[in-house]
C-alpha positions as CSV (number, residue, x, y, z in Angstrom):
1,M,-25.6,-37.5,2.5
2,I,-24.5,-37.7,-1.1
3,A,-26.8,-36.7,-3.8
4,L,-26.2,-37.8,-7.4
5,A,-27.5,-36.0,-10.4
6,V,-27.1,-37.5,-13.8
7,G,-26.2,-35.2,-16.7
8,A,-26.3,-35.7,-20.4
9,S,-26.2,-39.2,-21.9
10,A,-24.2,-40.4,-24.9
11,L,-25.4,-38.9,-28.2
12,G,-23.1,-40.6,-30.7
13,A,-19.7,-40.7,-32.2
14,G,-17.4,-37.8,-31.3
15,V,-20.0,-36.2,-29.0
16,A,-18.9,-35.1,-25.5
17,T,-21.1,-36.2,-22.6
18,A,-21.2,-34.9,-19.0
19,E,-22.3,-36.3,-15.6
20,T,-22.7,-34.3,-12.3
21,A,-22.7,-35.3,-8.7
22,T,-22.9,-33.3,-5.4
23,S,-21.7,-33.8,-1.9
24,G,-22.3,-31.1,0.7
25,A,-21.5,-27.8,-0.8
26,Y,-19.4,-29.3,-3.6
27,T,-20.5,-30.0,-7.2
28,F,-18.4,-32.3,-9.4
29,T,-18.9,-32.4,-13.1
30,R,-17.1,-34.9,-15.3
31,T,-17.1,-34.9,-19.1
32,V,-15.5,-37.1,-21.8
33,D,-14.7,-35.5,-25.2
34,N,-15.7,-38.5,-27.2
35,A,-18.4,-40.9,-25.9
36,S,-18.0,-43.3,-28.9
37,P,-14.3,-43.6,-29.6
38,K,-12.8,-46.1,-32.0
39,I,-10.0,-48.5,-31.0
40,G,-6.8,-46.5,-31.3
41,D,-8.4,-43.1,-30.5
42,T,-7.4,-40.9,-27.6
43,I,-10.1,-39.7,-25.2
44,T,-9.9,-37.0,-22.5
45,Y,-11.8,-36.9,-19.3
46,T,-12.3,-33.5,-17.6
47,T,-13.3,-33.2,-13.9
48,V,-14.4,-29.8,-12.5
49,S,-15.0,-29.2,-8.8
50,K,-16.9,-26.1,-7.6
51,K,-17.9,-25.2,-4.0
52,S,-20.5,-22.8,-2.7
53,G,-20.2,-20.9,0.6
54,I,-16.8,-20.7,2.4
55,D,-13.6,-21.8,0.8
56,G,-12.9,-25.5,0.6
57,Y,-9.7,-27.4,-0.4
58,I,-9.3,-30.3,-2.7
59,S,-6.6,-32.8,-1.6
60,R,-7.3,-35.7,-3.9
61,F,-8.9,-36.7,-7.1
62,T,-9.1,-40.5,-7.9
63,E,-10.7,-41.5,-11.1
64,T,-11.6,-45.1,-12.2
65,H,-11.6,-46.3,-15.7
66,A,-11.7,-49.4,-17.9
67,A,-8.6,-51.6,-17.8
68,C,-8.4,-51.5,-21.6
69,L,-7.7,-47.7,-21.5
70,T,-4.0,-46.8,-21.3
71,F,-3.0,-43.5,-19.7
72,V,-1.2,-41.0,-22.0
73,P,2.0,-40.0,-20.1
74,G,2.1,-36.3,-19.3
75,S,-1.6,-35.8,-19.8
76,A,-2.7,-35.4,-16.2
77,K,-3.1,-31.7,-15.8
78,V,-4.7,-29.7,-13.0
79,T,-5.9,-26.0,-13.3
80,K,-6.3,-24.3,-9.9
81,F,-6.0,-20.9,-8.2
82,H,-2.4,-19.7,-7.7
83,V,-1.3,-17.5,-4.9
84,G,-0.4,-14.8,-7.3
85,G,-4.1,-14.4,-8.2
86,T,-4.3,-16.3,-11.5
87,M,-5.6,-19.7,-12.5
88,T,-2.6,-21.9,-13.3
89,E,-2.3,-25.3,-15.1
90,T,0.3,-27.7,-14.0
91,T,1.3,-31.2,-15.1
92,E,0.9,-33.7,-12.3
93,T,2.5,-37.1,-11.7
94,P,-0.3,-39.4,-10.9
95,E,-0.4,-42.7,-9.0
96,L,-1.5,-45.3,-11.5
97,T,-3.0,-48.8,-11.3
98,A,-4.6,-50.8,-14.1
99,T,-8.0,-49.1,-13.4
100,T,-7.3,-46.0,-11.4
101,L,-5.5,-42.6,-11.6
102,E,-4.9,-40.4,-8.5
103,V,-3.5,-37.0,-8.1
104,T,-3.0,-35.4,-4.7
105,S,-2.2,-32.0,-3.2
106,A,-1.7,-30.3,0.1
107,G,-4.9,-28.5,-0.7
108,W,-6.1,-26.7,-3.9
109,I,-8.4,-23.8,-2.9
110,N,-11.9,-24.3,-4.2
111,N,-15.0,-22.0,-4.3
112,G,-17.5,-20.7,-6.7
113,S,-15.0,-18.4,-8.5
114,K,-12.0,-20.7,-8.1
115,P,-12.9,-24.1,-9.6
116,V,-10.4,-26.9,-9.6
117,T,-10.1,-28.8,-13.0
118,M,-8.3,-32.0,-13.8
119,K,-7.8,-33.4,-17.3
120,T,-6.5,-36.8,-18.2
121,S,-6.2,-38.6,-21.5
122,Y,-6.3,-42.3,-22.4
123,T,-5.7,-44.4,-25.5
124,V,-8.5,-46.8,-26.4
125,T,-6.5,-50.1,-26.9
126,A,-7.3,-53.2,-28.9
127,S,-8.2,-55.0,-25.7
128,C,-11.4,-52.9,-25.5
129,A,-14.3,-54.9,-27.0
130,P,-16.2,-53.1,-29.8
131,G,-19.9,-52.4,-28.8
132,T,-19.1,-52.6,-25.1
133,V,-20.1,-49.8,-22.7
134,Y,-17.3,-48.9,-20.3
135,G,-18.1,-46.7,-17.2
136,S,-15.9,-44.4,-15.1
137,G,-16.0,-43.1,-11.6
138,L,-14.6,-40.5,-9.2
139,A,-13.5,-40.3,-5.6
140,V,-12.6,-37.0,-4.0
141,G,-10.8,-35.9,-0.8
142,A,-11.5,-32.4,0.5
143,T,-11.9,-30.2,3.5
144,V,-15.2,-28.7,4.6
145,M,-17.1,-31.1,2.3
146,G,-20.3,-30.4,4.2
147,N,-20.3,-33.5,6.4
148,G,-17.0,-33.2,8.3
149,F,-13.7,-31.2,8.2
150,Q,-11.7,-33.9,6.5
151,S,-14.1,-35.5,4.2
152,S,-14.3,-37.7,1.1
153,A,-16.9,-38.7,-1.4
154,N,-17.0,-41.7,-3.7
155,F,-19.1,-41.7,-6.9
156,A,-18.1,-45.1,-8.2
157,N,-20.6,-45.2,-11.1
158,L,-20.7,-41.5,-11.8
159,G,-19.4,-41.8,-15.4
160,P,-19.5,-40.6,-18.1
161,S,-19.4,-43.9,-20.0
162,I,-18.0,-44.6,-23.4
163,T,-19.1,-47.1,-26.0
164,V,-16.2,-48.4,-28.0
165,R,-16.3,-48.8,-31.8
166,A,-14.1,-51.0,-33.9
167,A,-11.2,-49.4,-35.6
168,D,-11.5,-48.6,-39.3
169,V,-10.2,-51.5,-41.6
170,V,-7.6,-50.1,-43.9
171,D,-7.6,-51.8,-47.3
172,P,-3.9,-52.5,-48.1
173,V,-4.6,-52.3,-51.9
174,D,-6.4,-49.0,-51.6
175,P,-5.7,-47.3,-48.2
176,V,-7.6,-44.1,-49.3
177,D,-10.8,-46.1,-49.5
178,P,-11.1,-48.5,-46.5
179,V,-14.4,-49.9,-47.8
180,G,-14.0,-50.7,-51.5
181,P,-10.8,-52.5,-52.5
182,V,-9.3,-51.6,-55.9
183,D,-9.3,-54.4,-58.4
184,P,-5.6,-55.0,-59.2
185,T,-6.5,-56.6,-62.5
186,G,-8.4,-53.5,-63.6
187,P,-7.9,-51.6,-66.9
188,G,-4.4,-51.6,-68.4
189,T,-2.0,-54.4,-69.2
190,G,1.3,-52.7,-69.1
191,G,2.0,-53.3,-65.4
192,G,3.4,-49.8,-64.7
193,T,2.7,-48.0,-61.5
194,G,2.0,-44.5,-62.9
195,S,0.6,-41.8,-60.7
196,L,-2.8,-40.6,-59.4
197,G,-4.0,-37.7,-61.6
198,S,-5.4,-34.5,-60.3
199,L,-8.9,-34.2,-58.8
200,S,-11.4,-32.6,-61.2
201,G,-15.0,-31.9,-60.2
202,G,-14.5,-34.1,-57.1
203,L,-13.5,-37.2,-59.1
204,G,-10.0,-38.5,-59.3
205,S,-8.5,-39.0,-62.8
206,L,-6.2,-42.0,-63.0
207,S,-3.1,-41.5,-65.1
208,G,-1.3,-44.7,-66.1
209,L,-2.0,-46.2,-62.7
210,F,-2.0,-49.7,-64.2
211,G,0.2,-49.0,-67.2
212,S,-0.9,-48.1,-70.7
213,S,-3.4,-50.3,-72.4
């Protein structure tokens, strides 16, 4: 029997959110470091597996994601217990489809003091629709899951979800201020380019930006 426990919900731009699910003696927690990314941003999902009782072994993590997210090469990393007695992070080569990422192992030991953690990063592309909520999911293969020796659990709607925001519009006339464009016919008639003066008291002082008047 699979029990699903929902964790924190989205709180706003740049805020990490978490969701938790359990199966047998295993607890899986997934977070995303930015629940409200803009198009062009990079987001990172973190999946942590912990097991109570006797040792278990994780053989597979499969995460599902929106098709408009593009995997960042080299970002699939797994931290697990090493035979030498330390927790070691390695870069994995995942199997990829348009909406899934899968990493596999002969068996990463997993118990209360030896969690297994996977991190993956994605770019939010322009094919993501601003204002749309995109979910994510997780499937796991493990031994001694609690309902059989070779077991698996699938949390298709586990999350966390993200809500995509539109990218900032950069004003080509005044890229420093994407909201208010500079009037190219402003003060000065000399037509020179000049330079931006130093900041004083928080306000920029223009020095010959449009030529001398």
